[in-house]
C-alpha positions in Angstrom: 1.7 6.7 14.1 5.0 4.8 14.3 7.5 7.0 16.1 10.5 6.5 18.3 10.0 7.8 21.9 12.4 10.8 21.2 10.4 11.7 18.1 7.1 11.5 19.9 8.5 13.6 22.6 9.7 16.2 20.2 6.4 16.4 18.2 4.5 16.9 21.5 7.1 19.5 22.5 6.5 21.4 19.3 2.8 21.6 19.8 3.2 22.8 23.4 6.1 25.2 23.0 5.4 27.1 19.8 2.3 29.3 19.7 2.8 30.0 16.1 3.5 26.4 15.1 0.2 25.9 13.5 -1.0 29.1 11.9 -4.5 29.1 10.5 -3.2 29.3 6.9 -1.1 26.2 7.4 -4.0 24.3 9.0 -6.3 25.1 6.1 -3.7 24.0 3.6 -3.0 20.8 5.3 -6.7 20.0 5.9 -7.6 20.9 2.3 -5.1 18.6 0.8 -6.9 15.5 -0.2 -4.5 12.7 -1.1 -5.8 10.8 -4.1 -3.1 8.2 -3.9 -3.5 6.4 -0.6 -5.7 6.0 2.5 -2.7 4.6 4.5 -3.2 6.1 7.9 0.5 5.8 8.8 1.5 7.7 5.7 -1.1 10.4 6.0 -0.5 11.0 9.8 3.2 11.3 9.2 2.8 13.7 6.3 0.4 15.8 8.4 3.0 16.0 11.2 5.8 17.0 8.8 3.6 19.5 7.0 2.7 21.1 10.3 6.4 21.4 11.1 7.6 22.8 7.7 4.4 24.7 6.8 4.3 24.4 3.0 1.7 26.4 1.0 0.8 23.3 -1.1 1.3 19.5 -1.0 1.7 17.7 -4.3 2.0 13.9 -4.6 4.4 12.5 -7.3 2.5 9.9 -9.3 5.3 9.1 -11.7 3.3 10.2 -14.8 5.1 11.8 -17.8 2.5 14.6 -17.7 3.4 15.6 -14.2 7.1 15.4 -14.9 6.7 17.8 -17.8 4.7 20.2 -15.7 7.4 20.2 -13.1 10.1 20.8 -15.7 8.2 23.8 -17.0 8.1 25.2 -13.5 11.8 24.6 -13.0 12.6 26.3 -16.3 10.6 29.4 -15.3 12.5 29.8 -12.0 15.9 28.9 -13.5 16.2 25.9 -11.3 16.7 23.8 -14.5 18.1 24.9 -17.9 16.7 23.1 -21.0 19.5 21.9 -23.2 19.6 21.3 -26.9 16.8 18.8 -27.4 18.1 17.6 -30.7 21.6 16.8 -29.5 20.6 15.9 -26.0 17.0 14.8 -25.9 15.3 15.2 -22.5 18.5 16.5 -20.9 18.8 19.4 -18.5 21.4 21.4 -16.5 21.2 22.4 -12.9 23.6 24.4 -10.6 23.8 24.0 -6.9 24.8 26.7 -4.5 28.6 27.3 -4.5 28.8 26.2 -0.9 26.9 22.9 -1.6 28.8 20.7 -4.0 29.5 17.4 -2.3 28.5 15.0 0.5 29.4 16.4 3.9 30.7 13.5 6.0 31.4 15.8 9.0 27.7 16.9 9.0 26.4 13.4 8.6 25.1 11.6 11.8 23.8 8.3 12.9 21.3 8.8 15.8 20.9 5.7 17.9 19.6 5.6 21.5 23.0 4.2 22.6 26.1 5.9 21.3 28.0 2.6 21.2 25.5 1.3 18.6 26.6 4.0 16.2 30.2 3.2 16.7 33.4 5.2 16.8 33.7 5.6 13.0 30.3 7.4 12.7 29.3 10.8 14.0 26.6 10.3 16.6 23.9 12.4 18.1 21.2 11.5 20.7 17.9 11.1 18.8 15.9 13.3 21.0 18.5 16.0 20.9 18.7 15.7 17.1 15.0 15.9 16.5 14.9 19.0 18.7 17.9 20.6 17.0 16.8 19.9 13.5 13.2 20.5 14.2 14.0 24.2 14.8 15.8 24.3 11.4 12.8 22.6 9.6 10.2 24.8 11.4 8.5 26.9 8.7 11.2 26.0 6.2 8.7 25.4 3.4 6.6 28.5 3.8 5.7 29.9 0.4 6.7 26.7 -1.2 5.3 23.3 -2.3 6.0 20.1 -0.4 6.4 17.2 -2.9 5.6 13.7 -1.7 7.7 11.1 -3.5 6.8 7.4 -2.9 9.7 5.4 -4.2 10.9 1.8 -4.2 14.6 0.7 -3.9 14.5 -2.4 -6.0 11.9 -3.6 -8.4 8.4 -2.8 -7.0 6.9 -5.8 -5.3 10.0 -8.0 -5.4 11.4 -9.7 -2.3 14.4 -7.4 -2.3 12.4 -4.2 -2.6 12.1 -1.6 0.2 9.8 1.4 0.1 10.5 5.0 1.1 8.7 8.3 1.0 10.7 11.5 0.6 9.1 14.8 1.4 11.0 17.7 -0.3 10.7 21.3 -1.4 13.0 20.8 -4.4 11.8 20.0 -8.0 15.4 19.1 -8.7 15.2 16.3 -6.1 11.9 15.1 -7.5 13.3 14.9 -11.1 16.4 13.1 -9.9 14.4 10.7 -7.8 12.3 9.8 -10.8 15.6 8.7 -12.5 17.4 7.1 -9.5 14.5 5.2 -8.1 11.2 3.6 -9.2 8.8 6.3 -8.0 5.1 7.0 -8.3 1.6 5.6 -7.7 2.5 1.9 -8.2 4.8 2.2 -5.2 2.2 3.6 -2.8 -0.2 0.9 -4.1 2.4 -1.7 -3.3 2.7 -0.3 0.3 -1.0 -0.6 0.9 -1.9 -0.1 4.5 1.5 -1.0 5.8 3.7 1.1 8.1 6.8 -0.5 6.7 8.4 2.4 4.9 11.4 4.7 5.3 10.4 8.3 6.3 12.5 10.9 4.6 12.3 14.7 5.1 14.3 17.2 3.1 14.2 21.0 3.0 16.7 23.3 1.4 15.9 25.9 4.1 18.7 28.6 3.9 21.3 26.4 2.3 23.5 27.4 5.3 26.5 25.1 5.4 26.9 25.8 9.1 23.4 24.4 9.7 23.6 21.6 7.1 22.8 18.2 8.5 22.2 14.8 7.0 20.9 12.6 9.9 19.8 9.0 10.1 17.6 7.4 12.8 17.9 3.7 12.0 15.8 2.7 15.0 13.0 4.9 13.6 13.4 4.2 9.8 13.8 7.9 9.4 16.2 10.2 7.5 16.3 14.0 7.8 18.3 16.3 5.5 18.3 20.1 5.8 20.2 23.1 4.3 21.5 21.2 1.3 20.4 20.9 -2.3 23.3 18.7 -3.6 22.3 15.2 -4.8 24.4 13.1 -2.5 22.9 14.8 0.5 19.3 15.1 -0.6 18.5 12.1 -2.9 17.6 10.2 0.2 17.1 6.9 -1.6 20.8 6.6 -2.4 23.5 6.5 0.2 21.2 7.5 3.1 18.6 4.7 2.6 20.2 2.2 0.3 23.4 1.9 2.4 23.2 3.5 5.9 19.6 2.6 6.7 19.6 -0.6 4.6 22.8 -1.9 6.2 21.1 -1.6 9.6 18.0 -3.4 8.2 20.2 -6.0 6.6 21.9 -6.8 9.9 18.5 -7.0 11.6 16.9 -9.1 8.9 19.7 -11.3 7.7 20.9 -9.8 4.4 23.6 -7.4 3.2 23.6 -3.8 1.8 26.9 -3.1 0.2 28.8 -0.3 -1.7 29.4 -2.7 -4.6 29.1 -2.7 -8.4 27.6 -5.8 -10.0 28.7 -7.0 -13.4 28.2 -10.1 -15.5 30.7 -11.7 -17.9 29.1 -13.7 -20.7 31.2 -16.4 -22.4 31.0 -17.5 -26.0 28.5 -20.2 -25.0 26.1 -17.6 -23.6 26.6 -18.5 -19.9 26.9 -15.5 -17.7 28.9 -15.4 -14.4 28.3 -12.5 -12.0 30.8 -10.6 -9.8 30.2 -7.9 -7.1 33.0 -5.6 -6.3 33.8 -2.9 -3.7 36.3 0.0 -4.3 37.0 3.2 -2.5 36.7 6.4 -4.5 39.2 7.1 -7.4 39.7 3.4 -8.0 37.8 3.0 -11.3 34.6 1.5 -9.9 32.2 2.8 -12.6 34.8 2.0 -15.3 34.9 -1.6 -14.2 31.1 -1.8 -13.9 30.8 -0.8 -17.6 34.0 -2.5 -18.8 34.5 -3.1 -22.5 36.3 -6.4 -23.2 39.8 -6.1 -24.7 40.1 -7.4 -28.3 41.5 -10.7 -27.2 38.2 -11.6 -25.5 35.8 -9.6 -27.7 36.8 -11.4 -30.8 36.0 -14.7 -29.1 32.5 -13.5 -28.3 32.9 -12.5 -24.7 30.6 -9.7 -23.4 30.3 -7.7 -20.2 27.0 -6.6 -18.8 26.4 -3.9 -16.1 23.8 -4.8 -13.4 24.8 -1.9 -11.1 27.6 0.6 -10.7 27.4 1.6 -7.0 25.1 -0.4 -4.6 24.3 -4.1 -4.2 21.7 -5.7 -1.9 22.5 -9.4 -1.4 20.4 -12.2 0.0 20.8 -16.0 0.3 18.8 -17.7 -2.4 16.9 -21.0 -2.1 19.7 -22.7 -3.9 22.2 -21.7 -1.2 24.0 -19.1 -3.3 24.2 -15.4 -2.7 22.0 -13.4 -5.0 22.3 -9.6 -5.7 20.2 -6.8 -7.0 21.0 -3.2 -7.8 18.3 -1.3 -5.8 18.8 1.8 -7.9 17.2 2.8 -11.2 19.9 5.1 -12.5 23.5 6.3 -12.3 24.7 9.3 -10.3 28.1 9.6 -11.8 31.1 11.9 -11.7 31.3 13.8 -15.0 35.0 15.1 -15.1 37.2 12.5 -16.7 34.3 10.6 -18.3 35.0 10.3 -22.0 34.9 7.9 -25.0 38.2 6.4 -24.0 37.8 6.1 -20.2 34.2 5.0 -20.1 32.3 5.1 -23.4 29.3 3.2 -22.0 28.8 5.8 -19.3 29.2 8.7 -21.7 26.7 7.2 -24.2 24.3 6.7 -21.3 24.2 10.5 -20.7 23.2 11.3 -24.3 19.5 11.4 -23.4 17.2 11.5 -20.3 19.9 13.0 -18.2 20.3 15.8 -15.6 23.7 17.4 -15.5 24.8 19.2 -12.3 27.6 21.8 -12.0 29.2 21.2 -15.4 30.1 23.8 -18.1 27.2 25.1 -20.2 28.3 25.3 -23.8 26.4 28.3 -25.2 27.7 27.7 -28.7 25.2 24.8 -29.1 23.4 24.7 -25.8 25.1 21.5 -24.6 27.4 20.6 -21.8 31.2 20.1 -21.3 33.6 19.2 -18.6 37.3 18.7 -18.1 38.4 15.4 -19.6 35.4 15.1 -22.0 37.5 16.0 -25.0 40.2 18.4 -26.1 37.8 21.0 -27.5 36.6 23.2 -24.7 33.9 25.7 -25.8 34.9 29.3 -26.6 31.5 30.7 -25.5 30.6 29.1 -22.2 29.3 29.5 -18.6 31.1 27.7 -15.8 29.5 25.6 -13.0 28.9 28.8 -10.9 27.0 30.4 -13.7 29.7 32.9 -14.6 31.2 33.5 -18.1 34.1 31.1 -18.6 37.2 31.2 -20.7 39.0 27.9 -21.2 42.3 29.9 -21.3 41.7 31.3 -17.8 43.4 28.4 -16.1 40.3 27.8 -13.9 38.3 24.7 -14.2 34.9 25.2 -15.9 33.2 22.2 -14.3 33.3 21.4 -10.6 35.6 18.4 -9.9 32.5 16.7 -8.3 30.1 17.7 -11.0 27.6 15.0 -11.8 25.2 13.3 -14.3 22.0 11.6 -13.3 21.1 9.1 -16.0 18.7 6.2 -16.5 20.4 2.8 -16.2 18.2 1.5 -19.0 20.0 3.8 -21.5 23.4 2.2 -20.8 24.5 0.3 -23.9 25.8 -2.6 -21.7 22.9 -2.8 -19.2 22.2 -6.3 -18.2 19.0 -8.1 -19.3 18.7 -9.0 -15.6 18.7 -5.4 -14.4 14.9 -5.6 -13.7 15.0 -9.1 -12.4 13.0 -9.6 -9.2 15.2 -12.5 -8.2 18.6 -10.8 -8.8 21.7 -12.5 -10.1 23.8 -15.2 -8.5 27.2 -14.0 -7.3 30.3 -16.2 -8.1 32.9 -13.8 -6.6 33.2 -10.9 -4.3 36.1 -8.6 -5.2 37.7 -5.9 -2.9 40.1 -3.3 -4.2 42.3 -0.4 -3.2 45.0 1.9 -4.5 48.3 0.7 -3.2 51.7 1.6 -4.8 53.6 -1.5 -3.4 51.7 -3.4 -0.8 48.9 -5.3 -2.5 49.6 -7.5 -5.6 47.6 -7.4 -8.7 45.2 -10.0 -7.4 45.0 -12.5 -4.6 42.3 -14.8 -3.2 41.3 -15.3 0.4 41.5 -18.7 1.9 38.0 -18.7 3.4 35.0 -16.5 4.0 36.4 -15.5 7.4 39.7 -14.6 5.8 37.9 -12.8 3.0 36.0 -10.8 5.6 39.4 -9.9 7.1 40.7 -8.9 3.7 37.7 -6.6 3.2 38.1 -5.1 6.7 41.7 -4.0 6.0 40.9 -2.4 2.6 42.8 0.8 2.0 44.0 3.4 -0.5 46.9 5.8 -0.5 46.5 9.5 -1.2 47.9 10.4 -4.6 48.1 14.2 -4.6 49.5 16.8 -2.3 46.1 18.6 -2.3 44.7 15.6 -0.4 47.5 15.8 2.2 50.8 14.0 2.2 51.3 11.6 -0.7 51.1 7.9 0.2 49.0 8.3 3.4 47.0 5.2 4.0 43.2 5.6 4.5 41.4 2.5 5.7 38.0 2.0 4.0 36.6 -1.4 5.0 34.5 -2.9 2.2 34.4 0.7 0.8 31.7 1.3 3.5 33.5 3.6 5.9 31.1 6.5 5.3 28.1 4.4 4.8 27.6 1.8 7.6 24.5 2.7 9.6 25.8 1.2 12.8 29.0 0.2 14.6 31.8 -1.0 12.2 32.8 -3.9 14.5 29.2 -5.1 14.5 29.2 -4.8 10.7 32.3 -7.1 10.5 30.5 -9.5 12.8 27.5 -9.5 10.4 29.8 -10.4 7.5 31.1 -13.4 9.6 27.6 -14.4 10.5 26.4 -14.2 6.9 29.2 -16.5 5.9 27.7 -19.2 8.1 24.3 -18.8 6.3 25.5 -19.2 2.7 25.9 -22.9 1.9 27.4 -22.0 -1.5 29.2 -18.8 -0.7 31.1 -16.7 -3.3 34.9 -16.8 -3.2 36.5 -13.5 -2.0 39.4 -11.8 -3.8 41.4 -8.5 -3.6 42.7 -6.6 -6.6 45.1 -3.6 -7.0 45.2 -2.0 -10.5 47.6 0.7 -9.2 50.9 -0.9 -8.4 53.8 1.3 -9.5 57.4 1.0 -10.5 60.3 2.8 -8.9 59.6 5.9 -11.0 55.9 5.9 -9.9 54.4 4.7 -13.2 51.5 2.3 -13.2 52.7 -1.2 -14.2 49.3 -2.7 -15.1 47.4 -1.1 -18.1 44.0 -1.1 -16.3 40.7 -0.1 -17.9 39.3 -2.9 -20.2 42.4 -5.0 -19.5 41.2 -5.5 -16.0 39.0 -8.2 -17.5 42.1 -10.4 -17.8 42.2 -10.5 -14.0 38.5 -11.1 -13.7 38.8 -14.1 -16.0 41.4 -15.6 -13.6 39.0 -14.9 -10.7 36.2 -16.7 -12.4 38.5 -19.6 -13.3 39.4 -20.0 -9.6 35.7 -20.0 -8.7 35.2 -22.9 -11.0 38.4 -24.7 -9.9 39.8 -24.5 -13.4 43.2 -23.0 -12.5 45.7 -23.5 -9.8 47.3 -20.9 -7.5 50.3 -20.4 -5.2 49.6 -20.1 -1.5 51.4 -17.2 0.1 51.4 -15.4 3.4 48.4 -13.2 2.3 46.4 -15.8 0.4 46.3 -17.5 -3.0 48.2 -15.7 -5.8 48.0 -16.6 -9.5 50.8 -18.3 -11.4 52.1 -15.6 -13.8 51.4 -17.8 -16.9 47.7 -18.0 -15.9 47.1 -14.2 -16.4 46.3 -13.8 -20.1 48.7 -11.2 -21.5 48.0 -11.8 -25.2 48.1 -8.5 -27.1 49.7 -6.6 -24.2 53.2 -5.0 -24.2 53.9 -6.9 -20.9 56.0 -10.0 -20.3 55.9 -12.7 -17.7 58.6 -11.0 -15.6 56.4 -8.0 -15.3 53.4 -10.1 -14.3 55.6 -11.8 -11.7 56.5 -8.4 -10.3 52.8 -7.4 -10.2 52.1 -10.6 -8.3 55.0 -10.5 -5.9 54.1 -10.3 -2.2 56.1 -7.4 -0.8 56.8 -8.8 2.6 58.4 -5.6 4.0 55.4 -3.4 2.9 53.0 -5.9 4.5 54.9 -5.9 7.8 54.7 -2.1 7.8 51.0 -2.3 7.1 50.4 -4.5 10.2 50.9 -1.6 12.6 48.5 0.6 10.7 45.8 -2.2 10.7 46.2 -2.6 14.4 45.7 1.2 14.9 42.6 1.1 12.8 41.1 -1.9 14.6 41.8 0.0 17.9 40.0 3.0 16.5 36.9 0.9 15.7 37.1 -0.4 19.3 36.2 -3.5 21.3 33.5 -4.7 19.0 36.0 -5.9 16.3 35.3 -9.6 16.2 37.9 -11.9 17.8 38.1 -13.9 14.6 39.5 -10.8 12.8 42.1 -10.2 15.5 43.1 -13.9 15.0 43.4 -13.4 11.3 45.6 -10.4 11.8 47.8 -12.3 14.3 48.1 -15.3 11.8 49.0 -12.9 9.0 51.7 -11.4 11.1 53.1 -14.8 12.0 53.1 -16.0 8.4 55.0 -12.8 7.3 57.7 -13.8 9.8 
């Protein structure tokens, strides 16, 4: 059994302290359960420990078969956990509602549990591992009585590839099982690939009481362990996603010499059939999914250009034998926000949801047994049920779908999914792009002068609040590399890992920053955005191939206005010049905010980044 000292201590404490910890019925259940899928002693021992803790009535292994999936769906229909939608209009699509107090990720209840507090860092919430195992163990104790424990062996990445990492999630939720079958590669082939190894991520989830005051999502990176309790919402309970693929994986990447990043991956295919790949990181509300599934504007489409989606959310990156940085999307599906998704904003995402999709917390259209959400179209249903399960009238003024309502859809159903989606080698990255939402500070696009400078650019990524509901308008929130909620260790050490990786990549990607959200004096966006963002990506790729010149400024290399293709746009070169202008006054104001943020991270911010900040300040005069 592979356990951290604190976990060993806790398990022993359970056995000694709780007389009713192992009732005869639980013992019989656990002992009777014969696992047909593996003889791995590490796996079986861990499952026995967790079953003794949670006391399920039954244990069922998820083998990935269609027969088992259909049987689970029938159970979920019977209990109301899932609602079967119109199978002619939405084949293999279903609706689920979470508890009304359980609708989003809970960053304030999310913890990194390392033996030393400083290793978790000042940005993360920290709890001592032994204390956390004890605290949550009491919440998990008996939490699956009367229920079934589902054992989900899953792979992040193509099973058996060099990139792949295996996890096993134990859960009492059919909803979790069905989502994990979409979001990951799950089933018997995964446990076969694991063999007798102890190298897997141990995930335990129980809905328990769905008590938000007892809701915890905790990570033990030193133990390869994730525990989630008192939630049923996807972002908190699909443990392969942010918990494993970013928080735990970022820790593993630092230890093993690779990178786990909150990045989309897209490929741009030229008329000659050659494809160049870009990975890009954006904070929320910056159009990340739209960019991942971008549709080329007519000026490029008519010449034969195409855009392919490799991933919309997470990238794992390794140095290839050719000295380039190669990336895979470790996920198997999309967990997208529904509101605002429509045939104009993101037709590829919407078309992906037309089959094999689980919708969560959207409107149930009773007229034809389909779904609806705000921003889908201008025809809200007259006879409908809202995300809470209540009768809903579109004239009421209340939203029918929750603002964070979701769709879980298979990536293979995306019309623009890349032919390299299932590649075991991944795709070579030409450019890394960072982005944020800034009204004045950041120009439309600029290029870093080096990998070190690019790391600095990523470390100071920021967005401004856009609505009074989110607090004062224009408040800057720093979100380095869009990883602020997802780094599984100290942020300063994370920056150092970026700098270290730069020294290991002989043919490193060039690093850029974009800002689609620059506004005029009346607050209107100047750049059209959406598919026209490809015009900026084309300049980026031209820079990567040394095909176009640039102007060196205080912040980095900025395009010449005439090198941004504006054919077909109602924009002139003067407007492009304004979009590219380096607003020195805004940057000077930003310096103080950056210094405050570095101070918040603490003394582990690398000296190289302090040097980059000082050099920027000097160049700004």
